N, C-alpha and C positions, 0 to 999 in steps of 0.2 A: 518618443515611442516610434519604432520603425514599422511595426506590424499591428494591424487592428483586426479584430474578429468581426463577423457579420453583425452581431448585435451591438457593436461599439461605434456605429456610424456617427451618432450624435457626439460622442466623445471625440472622435477624430476631427470633426468639424470645429468643435470648440477649441481643441488644442492647436489646430492650425490657425485659428483666429488669435490665440494668445501669442503664437510665434510672430505673426504679422504685426501685432500691437507692440511687441518688444523691439521691433526693428525701427531705428530712428529715421530710416529713409522711406518717405511716403511718396505719393504721386506728385507732390509739389516740392520735392527735394527733402532736405533734412528738416525734421519737425520734432516737437517735444513728445516724449513718450507718455502716454496716458496711463499712469500707474493705477489710478482708481479703477479704470475699466479693466485692467489686467487682473487686479485683485478680485473684482466681482465675477469675472469670467472663470477664474481659477476656482472660486467658491462654487460656482455653478457646475463646474466639472466634477468637483468632489461630491456634490449632491447627486449628480447623475450616476456617478460610479457606485455610490452607496445604494441608490435605488435599483440599478441594474443588477449588481452583484448580490444583493440580498434576495433576489427572486430568480436566480438561475435555475433552469431545469437540468436534468441529468445529461442531456446531449450538449448543452452549453458548457457545463463543467468539464465534459470530456474535451471540448475544444480548448478550454483554458489549460487543462492538463497537458495538452500537446502544443501549447503556444511556443512559437519559435524563439521568443525572447525569455522564456522561463528559465531560471537558473538551473544549471545542470550539476551533476555530481562533482565534476572537477572544480567548479566554483566553490561548492560547500567544503570540499576537502581543503582547499587553500585557505578559506576563511575560518574554519572551525579548528583545524588541527595544526600543530607545529611539528617541526622536524620530521615531516613525512618522507618515508623512504620507499620508493616504488620498487616492487618486485615483479618479475615477469616469468612467463613460461610454465607449462604444465609438466615438463620433463618427459613428455611422450611424443608430442607432435610439433607444437609451436606456441606462440604467444597470441592471445586474443586481445586486440586493441579496444574491443567494445566494453571491456571491464577494466577498471583501474583498481589495483590492489597493492597494499603495502602497510607498513607499521608507522604509527605516529603517536603524538602525545595530545591528550586533552586534559586540562586541569592537572597537569604533571603526571598523568597516568598513561601507561602504554596501552594502546588498543590496536587491533587489526581493523583496517578500513577497506571496505569493498564498495566500489561504486560503478553501477552500470551507466555508461556515458554515451549519449547520443551524438555529441559534437555541436559546435557553435555555428559553423558555416558549411557550405556544400562540400568543400574538400575534407574537412574534419569529420563530417557525417559519413562520407564514403569510407574514410579511414576507420571510423568507429563502427561501421556497418549499421548505422542508425540505432545503435543500442541493442541490436539483436545478437546475443551471444552464441558462439559455436561450442562444440563439446570441449575443446581445449580451454575455453574460458571457464567453464564449470569445473574442469579438473584442476585448473590453476587455483580456483577458490577453495576447492576441497583440500588441496595440498597445504595451503596457507592456514585454513581453519584448523586442520589437524596440528599444525605447528603451534598455532596460538593456544590450542587446548593443552598441548604438552607443557607449555610454559605459563599456563593460567593467565592468559591475556584475553580480555573481552573482545567481542567481535561486533563491529558497527557496519551495517549494510545500507547503502542508498539504492533504492529500487526505482528504475526508470527505463522501462522497455516495453515495446509493443508485443513482445513475445520472443521465444527462442528462434534462432535462424532456421527456417525450414528447407534450406537448400539440399541438393542431393549429396554434396560432399559432407555436410554436417551429419546427414542420416547415415552415410557410409561409415563415418567415424564414431558412431554410437551416440547420437544426440539424446535419445530417450533414456538410455542407460546412464549417461552423464547427469541428466536432470534428476533421475531417481536417486543416484548416489549422492548428489548434492543435498537433496532433501534429507536423506538418511544421515548424512554428516551433520547437518544443522541440528537435527533432532537429537543426535547422540552427544552433542557437546556438553561438557561439564563446566563451562564458563558462560557467563551471561552473553547472549547475543541479542542485539537490538536492530530492528529494521525500520527504516524511514522511507515511506513511499512518497517521492518528491514530484512525480509526474504520472506516468502510466505504470500501472502494475498489471502487466498482461500475461495471462495464462501461466503455464509451467515455467516460463522464462523468469517470472517474478517469484513464484512460490518456491523455486529452487533455492533462493537466498532469503526468503521471508518466513521460514519456519523457525520463528524466534520466540524468546521469552516475552519480548514486547514488540508489537507491530504498531507503528504510528503512521498516520497519514496527514499530509498537508490538506488544508480545507478544500482545495480545488483539485486534488488528485483523484485518480480512479484506480480500482483494483477489481479485476474480474477474470473469469476463466476464458473469455473470448472478447474481441472488440465488438462494439455495437453494430458495425457494418457487417462483420462476419456472422453475428447472430441473426441479423435481418436477412442476410443472403440465404442462410440455412433454413430459417423458419418460414419466411414469406417469399423467398426468391426475389427479393427486392431491397437492394442496399439503401434506397431512399427512405426506408422505414426505420432508420437508425434511431430516431427520437423515441419511437415506441419501444424499440429493443432496449435502449439505455434506461428508460423508466422501469421496464419489467425486470431488468437484470440486477437492480439494486447495487450499483457499482460505485456510488459516491461515498465519501467519508462518513457523512451523517447516517446513511443507510447501514453501512457496515458496522458502525459503532453501536447502533440500535440492535443489530443482529449478534453483537459480541464477537464478530470476526476479528476486529482490531481492538486495541486497548485505549487509544487516545487520538484526538484530532488536534493538530496545531493550527490555530487561526492564521489566516494570511492577511497581509495589508489590504486595504480597500482597493479593488481593481486587480488583485492577484499578486502572486509573489514576484512577478517580473517588473512590477512598478516600484518595489522597494526591496531589492535583494539583500541589502545589508541587515535590515530588520529581521527578515525571515531566517537568515543565517544565524543571527544571534539567538533567536527563539529556539531553533533546532539545537544549538549548542547547549542551552540551558536545560532542554528536555533530556538530552543524552546524559549530561552530568547528573541530573535528578535520578534517572533510571539506574545509572551505575551505582549511585549511593544506596539505592534501595536494595541492591544485591550484595552490598559489602559484607554483611554478616551471614550470608547464606553459605552453607557448605557445598562442595561440588555435587553431592548427591541431591541436595535440596534444589539446586539450580536445575538439574536434570529433571527431577520430579515436577518442579513448577512448570516447566515447558510442556512436559507430557500431559500433565493435568489440564493445562490451558487448552490444548488441542482436543482432548477427550471431551471437554465440556461444550465445545462448539456444537450448536444445534440441539442441545439437551434441554435447555430451559424453556424454549418456545418452539421446538421443532419436532424431532423424531420421538422424543420421550420426555415429556415435561414433568414427570413425577419421580424420576430417579435422582438419587443423590450420589455425588462422587465421593468415594472413600479415598482421600489423597494419600493415605498411608500405603494402601495396596494398589491404588490406581484402578480400582474396579468399581462397578456401579451396584448399589444396594437399593432394592425396591422398597417402597414404603409399606406399612402394614396393610393399608387398603388395597394397594397394588397386588400384594400376595394373595389376599382373599379373592380378589377379582380373577386373578390368574388360576387359582385352584378351582373356582366355580366353573370357569370356562372348560378346564381340563376334565372335570368330573360332572358336567351338567346332566348327562344321561343317567348316571348313577343316582345323583341327587333328585332328579325328576322322578325316577322310579320309587325311591324311598319316600318321597313326598306323597305320591299317589297311594302307596301302600298304607301310609299313616292316615290319609284321608278316609280310605275304605275301612280301616280298622275303627276309627272314630265313629263313622257312620253306622257300622255294625253294632257297636256298643250302645249307641244312642237309640237304635231301633229295637 
């Protein structure tokens, strides 16, 4: 491991100890390697990892989601898909290197792959703009999604961005409009689209590509309208309160699954995806194949209706209106019988109150 987080200090010390034990060169020259000691230390590392990662708070999960060694979109594209053909340019301004897009095969089926890429080292991160897309990136995705829709090819998106690029050049070229058009394009597709949040799902930069039939998160990824630091700066004028902000924002995969914002969580290997990239890539591949098979017998209209219904239902079960039922045929909400009685009572309460008083007076007059 090259990089360790603040809460992994014990892990770092133990792994350094293992490395020293594996070396045959000791203080007294060449010596026998103590394999039993290595095994017991490695067992202790695994126990520590399980203990630490089973009790992560929201801010610690945010740190894991941003880990420098965490597998990026380019890694998953190479491991999961075959015959990937990179396509570039938005046909208006240029090509945005912060998003990788093209067609490939998974399980011998053609798919469009879109991946927000942060980069692996300093040079590639600068080239990729740290995963922050510009308007031309969103317009490239829109162009390719419309092409995929025309030829009935499913869309797979890997989400990993701190947010859309907020620079003046991006704003001048229509950043807000590009994001809005990308959301509209995702929602209007008549082919299945699946989004996997592999790291950070930040703000409109993420939702622009995550308005999908299925939104899946890795266990230690995050998905939110703003970063915890940004939220703390706005609410408390104090970025050091990021932990409080992260807890309040409900940005972890478990929280969002409970709120029905996302559809599924893919468990990560103990210690995070960066400790076993091959396993997590295989798990993501199986999840994609499973979801694509689920939509095999859907018509184009049913795929569109499924996506629209999914987003209309968000917040209805335990949020804004917990008693309405979604009519999927017309995609409208129908109130229950008791809701309608309550609504009519509120609308006509003064009339009903007057009628009740008149009835009481009449009864009193008859009895006396």
